[in-house]
C-alpha positions as CSV (number, residue, x, y, z in Angstrom):
1,M,-5.8,-47.0,-24.0
2,K,-2.3,-45.7,-25.1
3,I,-1.9,-42.7,-27.6
4,I,1.6,-43.1,-29.3
5,L,2.7,-39.3,-30.1
6,L,4.7,-38.8,-33.2
7,Y,6.6,-35.6,-33.1
8,G,9.7,-33.4,-34.4
9,G,10.2,-34.6,-37.9
10,Q,12.6,-33.9,-40.6
11,S,10.8,-31.0,-42.2
12,A,11.3,-27.7,-41.8
13,E,8.4,-27.3,-39.3
14,H,10.1,-29.4,-36.9
15,D,10.5,-26.8,-34.4
16,V,6.5,-26.4,-34.9
17,S,5.9,-29.8,-34.4
18,I,7.3,-29.9,-30.7
19,L,5.2,-27.0,-29.9
20,S,2.0,-28.5,-31.0
21,A,2.9,-31.6,-29.4
22,F,3.6,-29.6,-25.7
23,S,0.1,-28.5,-26.3
24,V,-1.4,-31.6,-26.9
25,L,0.3,-33.1,-24.0
26,N,-1.0,-31.0,-21.6
27,A,-4.8,-31.3,-22.6
28,I,-4.7,-35.0,-23.0
29,Y,-7.2,-36.8,-20.6
30,Y,-4.6,-38.9,-18.7
31,N,-7.5,-40.8,-16.6
32,Y,-8.3,-42.3,-20.0
33,Y,-5.0,-42.6,-21.6
34,Q,-1.0,-43.2,-21.2
35,V,1.1,-41.2,-23.6
36,Q,3.9,-43.1,-25.8
37,L,6.5,-40.3,-26.8
38,V,8.2,-41.1,-29.7
39,F,10.3,-38.3,-31.0
40,I,11.7,-38.0,-34.7
41,S,15.0,-36.3,-35.1
42,K,15.9,-33.7,-37.6
43,D,18.1,-36.4,-39.2
44,G,15.4,-39.1,-39.3
45,Q,16.2,-40.9,-36.0
46,W,13.4,-42.4,-34.5
47,V,13.7,-42.2,-30.7
48,K,11.3,-43.9,-27.9
49,G,11.0,-41.9,-25.1
50,P,9.0,-41.9,-21.8
51,L,5.1,-43.4,-21.0
52,L,3.9,-40.7,-19.6
53,T,0.7,-40.1,-17.0
54,D,0.6,-36.7,-16.4
55,K,1.6,-33.2,-18.4
56,P,5.2,-32.5,-19.0
57,T,6.3,-29.3,-17.7
58,S,8.1,-27.7,-20.7
59,P,8.4,-28.3,-24.0
60,E,12.5,-28.9,-23.2
61,E,11.9,-32.3,-22.4
62,L,10.2,-33.3,-25.6
63,H,13.9,-32.8,-27.1
64,L,14.7,-36.7,-26.4
65,T,18.2,-37.7,-26.7
66,W,19.9,-41.1,-26.8
67,A,22.7,-42.7,-26.1
68,T,25.4,-43.6,-28.8
69,A,28.2,-46.1,-28.3
70,G,30.9,-44.6,-25.6
71,E,28.7,-42.0,-24.0
72,A,27.5,-42.0,-20.7
73,G,24.7,-40.0,-19.2
74,N,21.3,-39.3,-18.5
75,F,19.4,-39.9,-21.7
76,T,15.5,-40.0,-22.2
77,G,15.0,-42.1,-25.2
78,T,16.0,-45.1,-27.2
79,I,16.9,-45.5,-30.6
80,I,13.8,-47.9,-32.1
81,Q,12.7,-48.6,-36.2
82,P,10.0,-47.2,-37.2
83,G,7.9,-50.5,-37.4
84,D,8.4,-51.2,-33.7
85,I,6.0,-48.3,-32.6
86,K,3.2,-51.0,-33.7
87,E,1.2,-52.7,-30.8
88,D,-2.3,-53.2,-30.0
89,N,-4.9,-51.5,-28.0
90,A,-3.2,-47.7,-29.0
91,I,-3.7,-45.3,-31.4
92,V,-0.9,-43.1,-32.9
93,F,-1.2,-39.4,-32.9
94,P,0.8,-37.9,-36.2
95,L,1.5,-34.4,-35.0
96,L,4.0,-33.8,-37.9
97,H,3.9,-30.8,-39.9
98,G,5.0,-30.5,-43.3
99,P,7.0,-33.4,-45.8
100,N,7.8,-36.2,-44.7
101,G,4.5,-36.2,-42.0
102,E,1.6,-34.2,-43.4
103,D,2.3,-35.4,-47.2
104,G,1.0,-39.0,-47.1
105,T,4.3,-40.7,-46.6
106,I,3.7,-41.3,-42.3
107,Q,-0.1,-42.2,-43.6
108,G,0.9,-44.9,-45.8
109,F,3.4,-46.3,-43.5
110,L,0.6,-46.3,-40.2
111,E,-1.9,-47.8,-43.3
112,T,0.6,-50.7,-44.0
113,I,1.6,-51.9,-40.3
114,R,-2.2,-51.8,-39.4
115,M,-2.2,-49.0,-36.7
116,P,-5.1,-46.3,-36.4
117,Y,-4.1,-42.6,-36.4
118,V,-5.3,-39.6,-36.0
119,G,-6.1,-37.3,-39.1
120,A,-6.8,-37.5,-42.8
121,G,-5.5,-40.3,-44.7
122,V,-2.8,-40.7,-47.6
123,L,-4.7,-39.8,-50.6
124,T,-6.2,-36.1,-48.5
125,S,-2.7,-35.6,-47.0
126,A,-0.4,-36.2,-50.1
127,C,-2.7,-34.2,-52.4
128,G,-3.5,-31.3,-49.2
129,M,0.0,-31.2,-49.0
130,D,0.8,-30.3,-52.9
131,K,-0.2,-27.1,-53.6
132,I,-0.2,-27.6,-57.3
133,M,-2.3,-31.0,-56.7
134,T,-5.1,-29.0,-54.8
135,K,-5.2,-26.3,-57.3
136,Y,-6.0,-28.9,-59.9
137,I,-8.8,-30.8,-57.7
138,L,-10.2,-27.4,-56.9
139,H,-10.2,-26.0,-60.1
140,S,-12.4,-29.2,-61.2
141,A,-14.7,-28.3,-58.4
142,G,-15.4,-24.8,-59.4
143,I,-14.3,-23.9,-56.1
144,P,-12.5,-19.8,-57.0
145,Q,-8.7,-19.4,-56.8
146,V,-6.1,-16.6,-57.5
147,P,-4.4,-17.3,-60.9
148,Y,-1.4,-18.5,-61.0
149,V,1.7,-20.5,-62.9
150,P,3.2,-23.8,-61.8
151,V,7.2,-24.1,-62.5
152,L,8.7,-27.4,-62.6
153,K,12.8,-26.9,-61.3
154,N,13.9,-28.5,-64.4
155,Q,11.8,-26.0,-66.7
156,W,13.1,-23.5,-64.7
157,K,16.8,-24.1,-65.3
158,E,16.5,-25.1,-69.2
159,N,14.3,-22.0,-70.3
160,P,14.2,-19.2,-67.2
161,K,13.4,-16.4,-70.3
162,Q,10.3,-18.6,-71.1
163,I,9.3,-18.8,-67.4
164,F,9.3,-15.1,-67.0
165,E,7.5,-14.1,-70.0
166,Q,4.6,-17.0,-69.2
167,C,4.4,-15.6,-65.5
168,E,4.3,-11.6,-66.7
169,G,2.2,-12.4,-69.4
170,S,-0.6,-13.9,-67.5
171,L,0.2,-12.7,-63.4
172,R,1.0,-9.1,-62.5
173,Y,3.5,-8.2,-60.1
174,P,3.3,-8.5,-56.8
175,M,3.8,-12.4,-57.2
176,F,3.7,-14.8,-54.3
177,V,6.2,-17.7,-55.0
178,K,6.0,-21.0,-52.6
179,P,7.2,-24.3,-52.9
180,A,4.6,-26.9,-53.7
181,N,5.4,-29.2,-50.7
182,M,5.9,-26.8,-47.5
183,G,3.9,-25.0,-45.1
184,S,3.7,-22.6,-42.1
185,S,5.3,-20.0,-44.7
186,V,8.6,-21.7,-45.1
187,G,10.4,-20.9,-48.8
188,I,7.8,-18.3,-49.5
189,S,9.0,-15.1,-51.3
190,K,7.1,-11.5,-52.2
191,A,8.1,-10.8,-55.8
192,E,8.0,-7.0,-56.8
193,N,10.2,-7.4,-60.2
194,R,11.7,-9.6,-62.1
195,V,15.1,-9.8,-60.4
196,E,12.9,-10.6,-57.2
197,L,11.1,-13.4,-59.1
198,Q,14.4,-15.2,-60.1
199,N,15.4,-15.1,-56.1
200,A,12.2,-15.9,-55.2
201,L,12.2,-19.0,-57.1
202,E,15.8,-20.1,-56.4
203,E,14.4,-19.8,-52.1
204,A,11.5,-21.8,-53.0
205,Y,13.7,-24.9,-55.0
206,K,15.9,-25.1,-51.7
207,Y,12.8,-26.7,-50.5
208,D,10.9,-28.5,-53.2
209,N,12.0,-29.2,-56.9
210,R,8.2,-27.9,-58.0
211,A,7.2,-24.1,-57.4
212,V,3.7,-22.3,-57.8
213,I,3.7,-18.7,-58.1
214,E,0.8,-17.1,-57.6
215,Q,-0.8,-13.6,-58.3
216,G,-0.3,-11.2,-55.0
217,I,-3.7,-9.5,-54.1
218,E,-5.0,-7.0,-51.5
219,A,-6.9,-9.3,-49.0
220,R,-7.7,-10.2,-45.7
221,E,-6.9,-13.7,-44.6
222,I,-9.9,-15.9,-43.1
223,E,-9.8,-19.5,-42.1
224,V,-12.2,-22.2,-41.6
225,A,-11.9,-25.2,-39.0
226,I,-13.4,-28.5,-40.3
227,L,-13.8,-31.7,-38.4
228,G,-15.5,-35.0,-39.4
229,N,-15.4,-38.0,-41.1
230,E,-18.5,-38.6,-43.4
231,D,-20.4,-36.2,-40.9
232,V,-18.1,-32.8,-41.7
233,R,-18.5,-29.9,-39.4
234,T,-17.3,-26.3,-39.8
235,T,-16.8,-23.5,-37.8
236,M,-17.4,-19.5,-38.3
237,A,-14.6,-18.3,-40.1
238,G,-11.3,-16.2,-38.0
239,E,-9.5,-14.0,-39.6
240,I,-6.0,-13.3,-39.2
241,V,-5.5,-9.8,-38.3
242,K,-2.3,-8.5,-40.3
243,D,-0.2,-5.3,-39.9
244,V,2.6,-5.8,-43.0
245,A,1.7,-7.4,-46.2
246,F,3.2,-10.7,-45.2
247,Y,4.1,-12.8,-42.8
248,D,6.6,-15.4,-43.2
249,Y,7.8,-17.9,-40.8
250,N,9.3,-16.0,-38.3
251,S,6.6,-13.5,-37.5
252,K,4.4,-16.4,-37.3
253,Y,6.4,-18.9,-34.6
254,I,9.1,-17.1,-33.5
255,D,8.1,-13.4,-33.2
256,N,4.6,-13.9,-32.4
257,N,3.3,-10.9,-34.4
258,I,-0.2,-13.1,-35.5
259,V,-3.3,-11.6,-34.2
260,M,-6.6,-13.9,-34.7
261,Q,-10.3,-12.3,-35.0
262,I,-12.8,-14.8,-34.2
263,P,-15.5,-14.4,-35.8
264,A,-13.8,-12.7,-38.8
265,Q,-15.9,-9.5,-39.0
266,V,-17.4,-10.2,-42.3
267,P,-20.9,-10.2,-43.8
268,D,-22.9,-13.3,-43.3
269,E,-23.0,-14.0,-47.1
270,V,-19.1,-14.5,-46.6
271,Q,-19.1,-16.8,-43.8
272,E,-22.2,-19.0,-45.5
273,K,-19.8,-19.1,-48.8
274,A,-16.6,-19.8,-46.8
275,Q,-18.4,-22.5,-44.8
276,E,-19.6,-24.3,-48.2
277,Y,-16.5,-23.6,-49.9
278,A,-14.3,-25.3,-46.7
279,K,-16.4,-28.4,-46.9
280,L,-16.7,-29.0,-50.6
281,A,-12.8,-28.6,-50.5
282,Y,-12.7,-31.5,-47.7
283,T,-14.8,-33.6,-49.6
284,M,-13.4,-33.3,-52.9
285,L,-9.9,-34.3,-50.9
286,G,-11.7,-36.8,-49.3
287,G,-10.6,-35.4,-45.9
288,S,-11.2,-37.5,-42.3
289,G,-10.4,-36.3,-39.0
290,L,-9.5,-32.6,-39.4
291,S,-8.5,-29.5,-41.3
292,R,-8.3,-25.9,-41.7
293,C,-9.1,-24.1,-45.0
294,D,-7.7,-20.7,-45.5
295,F,-8.9,-18.2,-47.7
296,F,-8.4,-14.5,-49.3
297,L,-11.1,-12.2,-48.9
298,T,-11.0,-9.1,-51.2
299,N,-12.7,-5.4,-50.2
300,K,-15.0,-6.5,-52.8
301,N,-16.0,-9.4,-50.4
302,E,-14.6,-11.9,-53.6
303,L,-13.5,-15.3,-51.9
304,F,-10.4,-17.1,-53.1
305,L,-9.1,-20.6,-51.6
306,N,-5.9,-20.4,-50.6
307,E,-5.2,-24.2,-49.1
308,L,-6.3,-26.9,-47.2
309,N,-4.0,-27.6,-44.5
310,T,-4.8,-31.1,-43.1
311,M,-2.8,-31.0,-40.0
312,P,-2.8,-27.5,-38.8
313,G,-0.8,-25.8,-36.2
314,F,-2.0,-27.5,-32.8
315,T,-1.1,-25.4,-30.0
316,Q,-4.1,-24.5,-27.9
317,F,-3.3,-20.7,-29.1
318,S,-3.3,-21.7,-32.8
319,M,-6.4,-21.1,-35.0
320,Y,-7.7,-24.6,-35.4
321,P,-8.2,-25.0,-31.6
322,S,-9.5,-21.3,-31.4
323,L,-11.9,-21.9,-33.6
324,W,-13.5,-24.7,-32.1
325,S,-13.3,-23.5,-28.7
326,E,-15.4,-20.5,-29.6
327,T,-18.0,-22.8,-30.5
328,G,-17.7,-24.5,-27.1
329,L,-15.6,-27.2,-28.3
330,Q,-12.7,-27.0,-25.9
331,Y,-9.3,-27.9,-26.6
332,G,-9.4,-30.9,-24.4
333,D,-12.6,-32.3,-25.7
334,L,-11.5,-31.6,-29.5
335,I,-8.0,-33.9,-28.7
336,E,-10.7,-36.6,-27.8
337,E,-13.1,-36.4,-30.4
338,L,-10.1,-36.8,-32.9
339,I,-9.1,-39.6,-31.4
340,Q,-12.6,-41.3,-31.8
341,L,-12.8,-40.1,-35.6
342,G,-9.2,-42.1,-36.0
343,L,-10.5,-45.0,-34.5
344,K,-13.8,-45.0,-36.1
345,R,-12.1,-44.5,-39.7
346,Y,-9.5,-47.4,-38.9
347,E,-12.1,-49.7,-37.9
348,Q,-14.0,-48.8,-40.8
349,R,-11.4,-49.3,-43.4
350,Q,-10.7,-52.5,-41.9
351,S,-14.1,-53.8,-42.7
352,F,-13.6,-52.7,-46.1
353,L,-10.5,-55.0,-46.2
354,T,-12.5,-57.9,-44.4
355,E,-14.7,-57.7,-47.0
356,M,-12.2,-57.8,-49.5
357,K,-11.0,-61.3,-48.5
């Protein structure tokens, strides 16, 4: 069977996707699969690369180049149309993080061309990516969250004074300002006063027309991995151990300052509550395949759900696969299970469509 590995993408998380892809390519069971590389460049070109039957040696090999008119040299890919990836006896593994990959757009395209794929479906991806929609849905399920204020860009431009008053009337400094549709801490800023809040909003609006302002709290960050379609399983919580108040994109992926504690050193009742909330959030959003659920934990053991990430970082050292490894499900076996879950979800959806005819 062939795995069509989609990676790269047009989002700010392009490089994170390449790192995830390289890790997956080094763990796939090549005695069962061939892997067709399909790279999406930062400007949106789809590039079909080689068909792999063994591990690549370096992430640099995944930065595919392609020939254009008048150029000569050794090129490793060919520009294709997105629909050209469709073929029988294949499944797509969309290792794309952020907008145009994790937000339901790619998932909707794959549904349209009737290709099975790994991970969450259209609705789950779209809602999970959108921080404001996630908060609305989790609120309806009674899952605790930190206080927040959603702010549209046009509202901010028309009446910034009103936005300041709304935020300062319902939240306290420090506040965290986030683009509604972005991951990996891209575009997120901490604001300690009104000037910093203004700057933080301007930064967030570089990435989205919608932003969410959250109450900053003193808290630990713990995360639960989720796996499954109807039969949902969760891991124990792991912890991101911080030596600074806030980790931005560079801290996470460039400087590699993140330290993980697995399992998190928390009371049993906190572990159980985190697993319960993670499973409920996943179910409410219609999850399938995988997700990682992130929480804030205060020194009073109050638990607040931060977000549900439908395509978490997937290097073998990332939190999601590390949590499953701690339970005994090793990285290669985790990839295999995700492939099988994707195929089962596709078969079920096709059976529903057949019944409708």
